[in-house]
LOZALUM-339426 format. One record per residue: chain; x, y, z of N, C-alpha, C, O, CB in turn. Coordinates in steps of 0.1 Angstrom, whole numbers. Glycine has a CB too. Layout:
  pavo   n.xx   n.yy   n.zz  ca.xx  ca.yy  ca.zz   c.xx   c.yy   c.zz   o.xx   o.yy   o.zz  cb.xx  cb.yy  cb.zz
     A      X      Y      Z      X      Y      Z      X      Y      Z      X      Y      Z      X      Y      Z
...
***
This chain:
  pavo   n.xx   n.yy   n.zz  ca.xx  ca.yy  ca.zz   c.xx   c.yy   c.zz   o.xx   o.yy   o.zz  cb.xx  cb.yy  cb.zz
     A     17   1009   -864      5   1004   -869      6    996   -882     11   1001   -892     -5   1015   -871
     A      3    984   -880      2    976   -891     -9    980   -901    -20    984   -898     -1    962   -887
     A     -5    978   -914    -16    982   -925    -25    971   -925    -37    975   -926    -11    985   -939
     A    -24    960   -926    -32    949   -927    -30    940   -914    -19    935   -912    -30    941   -940
     A    -42    938   -905    -40    929   -895    -52    918   -896    -62    922   -900    -41    936   -881
     A    -49    906   -892    -59    895   -893    -61    890   -880    -53    888   -871    -53    884   -903
     A    -75    887   -878    -79    880   -866    -84    868   -869    -95    867   -874    -90    887   -858
     A    -78    857   -868    -84    843   -872    -96    839   -865   -106    834   -871    -74    832   -870
     A    -95    842   -852   -107    838   -842   -120    844   -847   -130    837   -847   -104    843   -827
     A   -120    857   -851   -132    863   -853   -133    864   -869   -143    869   -874   -132    877   -846
     A   -124    858   -877   -125    858   -892   -125    869   -899   -130    870   -910   -136    852   -897
     A   -120    880   -892   -119    894   -898   -106    898   -901    -96    892   -897   -125    904   -889
     A   -105    908   -909    -92    915   -912    -94    931   -912   -104    936   -918    -86    910   -926
     A    -85    937   -906    -87    952   -905    -76    958   -915    -64    953   -915    -85    956   -889
     A    -80    968   -922    -70    975   -931    -70    990   -926    -80    998   -927    -74    973   -949
     A    -58    994   -922    -56   1008   -917    -50   1016   -927    -39   1014   -932    -47   1009   -905
     A    -57   1026   -931    -52   1036   -942    -52   1050   -938    -61   1055   -931    -62   1035   -955
     A    -41   1057   -942    -40   1070   -940    -47   1079   -951    -44   1076   -962    -26   1074   -938
     A    -56   1088   -948    -62   1095   -958    -53   1107   -964    -57   1114   -974    -75   1101   -953
     A    -41   1108   -958    -31   1117   -963    -26   1110   -976    -22   1117   -985    -20   1121   -952
     A    -25   1097   -976    -19   1088   -988    -30   1084   -995    -31   1087  -1007    -11   1075   -984
     A    -40   1077   -990    -52   1072   -998    -63   1079   -998    -67   1084   -987    -55   1059   -994
     A    -69   1082  -1009    -80   1091  -1011    -94   1085  -1005    -99   1074  -1009    -81   1095  -1027
     A   -101   1092   -996   -113   1087   -991   -124   1082   -999   -130   1072   -996   -118   1097   -983
     A   -125   1090  -1010   -135   1085  -1020   -132   1072  -1027   -141   1065  -1032   -136   1094  -1030
     A   -118   1069  -1028   -114   1057  -1035   -116   1044  -1024   -120   1033  -1027    -97   1059  -1039
     A   -113   1047  -1012   -116   1038  -1002   -130   1033  -1000   -134   1022  -1000   -111   1044   -989
     A   -139   1045  -1000   -153   1041   -999   -159   1034  -1012   -169   1026  -1012   -160   1054   -996
     A   -152   1038  -1025   -157   1031  -1035   -154   1015  -1037   -161   1007  -1043   -152   1037  -1045
     A   -142   1013  -1031   -137    999  -1031   -145    992  -1021   -150    981  -1024   -121    998  -1027
     A   -147    998  -1009   -155    992   -998   -169    987  -1003   -173    977  -1000   -157   1001   -986
     A   -175    996  -1010   -187    993  -1017   -188    981  -1026   -197    973  -1026   -190   1004  -1025
     A   -176    979  -1033   -175    968  -1043   -173    954  -1035   -177    943  -1039   -162    971  -1054
     A   -167    955  -1023   -163    945  -1014   -177    939  -1008   -178    928  -1005   -153    951  -1003
     A   -186    946  -1006   -198    941  -1000   -205    930  -1005   -214    925   -998   -207    951   -999
     A   -203    927  -1017   -209    915  -1023   -202    902  -1016   -209    892  -1013   -208    914  -1040
     A   -189    902  -1012   -182    891  -1006   -179    892   -992   -176    882   -985   -171    890  -1013
     A   -180    904   -986   -177    906   -973   -186    915   -965   -193    924   -971   -164    910   -972
     A   -187    915   -953   -194    925   -944   -182    936   -942   -170    934   -938   -199    917   -928
     A   -187    949   -945   -176    959   -945   -182    970   -935   -193    975   -936   -171    964   -961
     A   -171    973   -927   -174    986   -918   -162    994   -919   -150    990   -916   -177    983   -901
     A   -165   1007   -923   -155   1017   -924   -155   1028   -913   -166   1034   -912   -157   1022   -937
     A   -145   1030   -906   -146   1039   -895   -136   1048   -894   -127   1045   -903   -146   1033   -882
     A   -134   1058   -887   -121   1067   -887   -125   1082   -889   -137   1086   -888   -110   1064   -898
     A   -114   1088   -892   -115   1103   -895   -112   1106   -910   -101   1102   -914   -105   1111   -886
     A   -120   1113   -917   -117   1114   -931   -104   1125   -934   -100   1127   -945   -130   1119   -939
     A   -100   1130   -923    -88   1139   -924    -75   1132   -915    -67   1139   -909    -91   1156   -918
     A    -76   1119   -915    -66   1113   -908    -64   1099   -911    -57   1095   -920    -68   1116   -894
     A    -70   1090   -902    -67   1075   -905    -81   1069   -906    -90   1072   -899    -59   1068   -893
     A    -83   1060   -915    -95   1052   -917    -92   1037   -915    -82   1032   -919   -100   1055   -932
     A   -100   1031   -908   -100   1016   -905   -112   1008   -913   -124   1010   -910   -100   1013   -890
     A   -107    999   -920   -118    992   -928   -117    978   -922   -106    972   -921   -116    992   -946
     A   -128    973   -917   -130    959   -912   -137    952   -922   -148    957   -926   -137    958   -898
     A   -133    939   -926   -138    931   -936   -139    917   -930   -130    911   -925   -129    931   -948
     A   -152    913   -932   -155    899   -925   -162    892   -938   -172    896   -943   -166    899   -911
     A   -155    880   -942   -160    873   -954   -173    868   -951   -175    862   -940   -151    863   -958
     A   -183    868   -960   -195    862   -959   -195    845   -961   -204    838   -957   -205    869   -969
     A   -184    842   -967   -182    827   -969   -170    822   -964   -160    829   -965   -182    823   -982
     A   -169    810   -958   -158    803   -954   -147    802   -965   -135    800   -962   -162    790   -949
     A   -152    802   -977   -142    800   -989   -134    810   -991   -124    809   -998   -148    797  -1002
     A   -136    822   -986   -128    835   -989   -118    835   -977   -121    834   -965   -139    850   -988
     A   -105    837   -981    -94    838   -970    -92    853   -967    -90    862   -975    -80    831   -976
     A    -93    854   -952    -91    865   -947    -77    872   -949    -75    884   -949    -95    864   -934
     A    -69    863   -950    -54    866   -954    -53    874   -966    -46    884   -967    -45    853   -955
     A    -60    869   -976    -59    875   -989    -68    887   -991    -65    896   -999    -62    865   -998
     A    -80    887   -985    -90    897   -987    -85    911   -984    -87    920   -992   -102    895   -978
     A    -77    913   -972    -71    925   -968    -62    931   -978    -62    943   -980    -63    922   -956
     A    -54    922   -984    -43    927   -992    -50    931  -1007    -47    940  -1014    -31    916   -993
     A    -60    922  -1010    -67    924  -1022    -75    938  -1021    -77    945  -1031    -77    912  -1026
     A    -79    941  -1011    -87    955  -1007    -77    966  -1010    -79    975  -1017    -93    957   -991
     A    -64    964  -1003    -54    975  -1005    -50    976  -1020    -46    987  -1024    -42    972   -995
     A    -49    965  -1027    -45    966  -1041    -56    972  -1048    -53    979  -1058    -40    952  -1046
     A    -69    971  -1045    -81    978  -1053    -81    992  -1050    -84    999  -1060    -94    972  -1048
     A    -78    996  -1039    -77   1010  -1035    -65   1016  -1044    -68   1026  -1051    -74   1011  -1020
     A    -54   1011  -1044    -42   1016  -1052    -46   1016  -1067    -44   1026  -1074    -28   1007  -1049
     A    -52   1006  -1071    -56   1004  -1086    -66   1016  -1089    -64   1023  -1099    -65    989  -1089
     A    -76   1019  -1081    -86   1030  -1080    -79   1044  -1084    -83   1052  -1092    -93   1030  -1066
     A    -68   1045  -1076    -61   1057  -1074    -53   1059  -1088    -53   1069  -1095    -51   1057  -1061
     A    -47   1049  -1091    -38   1048  -1104    -49   1052  -1116    -46   1060  -1124    -31   1032  -1105
     A    -59   1045  -1115    -69   1048  -1128    -73   1063  -1128    -72   1069  -1139    -84   1039  -1127
     A    -75   1068  -1119    -78   1083  -1119    -65   1092  -1117    -66   1104  -1116    -88   1087  -1107
     A    -54   1086  -1117    -41   1093  -1116    -40   1102  -1104    -35   1113  -1105    -38   1101  -1127
     A    -46   1097  -1091    -44   1106  -1080    -30   1102  -1072    -27   1109  -1062    -57   1104  -1070
     A    -23   1091  -1078    -11   1088  -1071      0   1099  -1073     11   1098  -1068     -6   1074  -1075
***
Protein backbone atom coordinates (compact mmCIF):
# COMPACT_ATOMS: atom_id res chain seq x y z
CA UNK A 1 0.00 0.00 0.00
CA UNK A 2 1.37 3.36 -1.04
CA UNK A 3 1.32 5.99 1.66
CA UNK A 4 0.52 8.81 -0.82
CA UNK A 5 -1.14 8.17 -4.18
CA UNK A 6 -2.21 10.79 -6.70
CA UNK A 7 -5.03 10.64 -9.23
CA UNK A 8 -4.30 13.41 -11.74
CA UNK A 9 -7.53 12.81 -13.68
CA UNK A 10 -9.70 13.40 -10.61
CA UNK A 11 -7.27 15.97 -9.15
CA UNK A 12 -7.20 14.12 -5.84
CA UNK A 13 -4.62 12.64 -3.53
CA UNK A 14 -5.09 9.73 -1.12
CA UNK A 15 -3.01 9.51 2.04
CA UNK A 16 -3.07 6.09 3.70
CA UNK A 17 -2.10 6.05 7.37
CA UNK A 18 -1.89 3.29 9.96
CA UNK A 19 -3.41 4.31 13.27
CA UNK A 20 -0.89 2.03 14.95
CA UNK A 21 1.76 4.57 13.93
CA UNK A 22 -0.15 7.83 13.43
CA UNK A 23 -2.51 9.01 16.17
CA UNK A 24 -6.11 9.42 14.96
CA UNK A 25 -6.63 12.64 16.90
CA UNK A 26 -3.63 14.19 15.13
CA UNK A 27 -4.85 13.00 11.72
CA UNK A 28 -8.27 14.56 12.35
CA UNK A 29 -6.76 17.81 13.66
CA UNK A 30 -4.62 18.21 10.54
CA UNK A 31 -7.54 17.23 8.31
CA UNK A 32 -9.55 20.06 9.83
CA UNK A 33 -6.80 22.60 9.13
CA UNK A 34 -6.63 21.46 5.49
CA UNK A 35 -10.35 22.18 4.90
CA UNK A 36 -9.56 25.78 4.03
CA UNK A 37 -7.59 24.73 0.95
CA UNK A 38 -9.00 21.28 0.16
CA UNK A 39 -12.10 19.16 0.25
CA UNK A 40 -11.23 16.53 2.86
CA UNK A 41 -12.72 13.08 3.41
CA UNK A 42 -11.43 10.85 6.19
CA UNK A 43 -12.51 7.20 6.20
CA UNK A 44 -11.38 3.92 7.62
CA UNK A 45 -11.03 2.23 10.97
CA UNK A 46 -9.71 4.07 14.02
CA UNK A 47 -8.06 0.80 15.12
CA UNK A 48 -6.37 0.02 11.82
CA UNK A 49 -5.94 2.09 8.68
CA UNK A 50 -7.28 5.52 7.82
CA UNK A 51 -7.50 6.96 4.32
CA UNK A 52 -7.56 10.72 3.84
CA UNK A 53 -8.77 11.96 0.46
CA UNK A 54 -7.76 15.51 -0.41
CA UNK A 55 -9.10 17.46 -3.38
CA UNK A 56 -7.69 20.97 -3.73
CA UNK A 57 -10.33 23.72 -4.02
CA UNK A 58 -8.06 25.69 -6.34
CA UNK A 59 -6.21 24.67 -9.50
CA UNK A 60 -3.18 26.55 -8.10
CA UNK A 61 -2.68 23.91 -5.39
CA UNK A 62 -0.51 20.98 -6.47
CA UNK A 63 -2.01 17.58 -5.68
CA UNK A 64 1.51 16.19 -5.73
CA UNK A 65 2.60 18.48 -2.90
CA UNK A 66 -0.58 18.55 -0.80
CA UNK A 67 -0.44 14.85 0.13
CA UNK A 68 3.12 15.05 1.40
CA UNK A 69 2.37 18.33 3.18
CA UNK A 70 -0.52 16.61 4.94
CA UNK A 71 1.74 13.77 6.05
CA UNK A 72 4.39 16.22 7.27
CA UNK A 73 1.80 18.18 9.25
CA UNK A 74 0.62 14.99 10.97
CA UNK A 75 4.21 14.16 11.91
CA UNK A 76 4.75 17.70 13.18
CA UNK A 77 1.62 17.50 15.34
CA UNK A 78 2.83 14.23 16.82
CA UNK A 79 6.26 15.70 17.49
CA UNK A 80 4.79 18.78 19.17
CA UNK A 81 2.87 16.62 21.60
CA UNK A 82 5.77 14.15 21.80
CA UNK A 83 3.63 11.19 20.71
CA UNK A 84 6.38 9.83 18.46
